[in-house]
C-alpha positions as CSV (number, residue, x, y, z in Angstrom):
1,X,-1.2,-15.5,-3.1
2,X,1.9,-13.7,-4.2
3,X,2.4,-10.2,-2.7
4,X,4.1,-7.4,-4.6
5,X,6.9,-5.5,-3.1
6,X,5.0,-2.4,-1.9
7,X,6.5,1.1,-1.9
8,X,5.9,2.3,1.6
9,X,5.8,6.0,2.3
10,X,8.5,7.6,4.3
11,X,7.4,9.2,7.6
12,X,9.2,12.5,8.1
13,X,8.5,16.0,9.5
14,X,7.2,17.4,6.2
15,X,5.0,14.5,5.3
16,X,1.8,13.0,6.5
17,X,1.8,11.7,10.1
18,X,2.1,7.9,10.5
19,X,-1.2,7.9,12.5
20,X,-3.1,9.6,9.7
21,X,-1.7,7.3,7.1
22,X,-2.5,4.2,9.1
23,X,-6.0,5.4,9.8
24,X,-6.6,6.0,6.1
25,X,-5.2,2.6,5.2
26,X,-7.4,1.0,7.9
27,X,-10.5,2.8,6.5
28,X,-9.7,1.7,3.0
29,X,-9.0,-1.9,4.2
30,X,-12.4,-2.0,6.0
31,X,-14.2,-0.6,2.9
32,X,-12.7,-3.3,0.7
33,X,-13.8,-5.9,3.3
34,X,-17.3,-4.4,3.1
35,X,-17.1,-4.6,-0.7
36,X,-16.0,-8.2,-0.6
37,X,-19.0,-9.0,1.6
38,X,-21.3,-7.2,-0.8
39,X,-19.8,-9.2,-3.7
40,X,-21.6,-12.2,-2.3
41,X,-24.9,-10.5,-3.2
42,X,-23.9,-10.2,-6.9
43,X,-22.4,-13.7,-7.2
44,X,-23.6,-15.4,-10.4
45,X,-26.8,-17.4,-10.0
46,X,-27.4,-20.1,-12.6
47,X,-31.0,-19.1,-13.2
48,X,-29.7,-15.8,-14.6
49,X,-27.4,-17.4,-17.1
50,X,-28.8,-20.7,-18.4
51,X,-30.7,-19.1,-21.3
52,X,-27.3,-17.8,-22.5
53,X,-25.9,-21.3,-23.0
54,X,-23.9,-23.8,-21.0
55,X,-20.7,-21.8,-20.8
56,X,-22.3,-18.5,-19.6
57,X,-22.5,-19.5,-15.9
58,X,-18.9,-20.8,-15.9
59,X,-17.6,-17.6,-17.5
60,X,-19.6,-15.4,-15.1
61,X,-18.3,-17.4,-12.1
62,X,-14.7,-17.1,-13.3
63,X,-15.1,-13.3,-13.9
64,X,-16.7,-12.9,-10.5
65,X,-13.8,-14.7,-8.8
66,X,-11.3,-12.5,-10.6
67,X,-13.1,-9.4,-9.4
68,X,-13.1,-10.7,-5.8
69,X,-9.4,-11.7,-6.2
70,X,-8.5,-8.2,-7.4
71,X,-10.2,-6.6,-4.4
72,X,-8.5,-9.1,-2.0
73,X,-5.1,-8.3,-3.7
74,X,-5.6,-4.6,-3.0
75,X,-6.5,-5.4,0.6
76,X,-3.4,-7.5,1.0
77,X,-1.3,-4.6,-0.4
78,X,-2.8,-2.2,2.1
79,X,-1.9,-4.6,4.9
80,X,1.7,-4.7,3.6
81,X,1.8,-0.9,3.4
82,X,0.5,-0.6,7.0
83,X,3.1,-3.1,8.2
84,X,5.9,-1.2,6.4
85,X,4.8,2.1,8.0
86,X,4.6,0.5,11.4
87,X,8.0,-1.1,11.0
88,X,9.6,2.2,10.0
89,X,8.0,4.0,12.9
90,X,9.2,1.4,15.4
91,X,12.7,1.4,13.9
92,X,12.9,5.2,14.2
93,X,11.6,5.0,17.8
94,X,14.2,2.4,18.7
95,X,17.0,4.6,17.2
96,X,15.8,7.7,19.0
97,X,15.7,5.8,22.3
98,X,19.2,4.5,21.7
99,X,20.4,8.0,21.1
100,X,18.9,9.2,24.3
101,X,20.5,6.4,26.3
102,X,24.0,6.9,25.0
């Protein structure tokens, strides 16, 4: 799965704290995981489509997979955002420690 280059927020004194952002991302990530789990309950069942013709189930399955893929893509983007925030925070921490040891 190809991941987009995600714009990661900059953690600074006038912005949202990294911990708050990461917590919100974690909550959204978990909610999408729950939604993906619930998507199993709405997966197409052949008995609901056969009266519509031979292509109806195939189309319904394709559309369902596309919806699941879209949710999974958002979850992947949230992971990339969380990693970007964590990397920036760690980079700043390393620089601050280097300044204190010079």
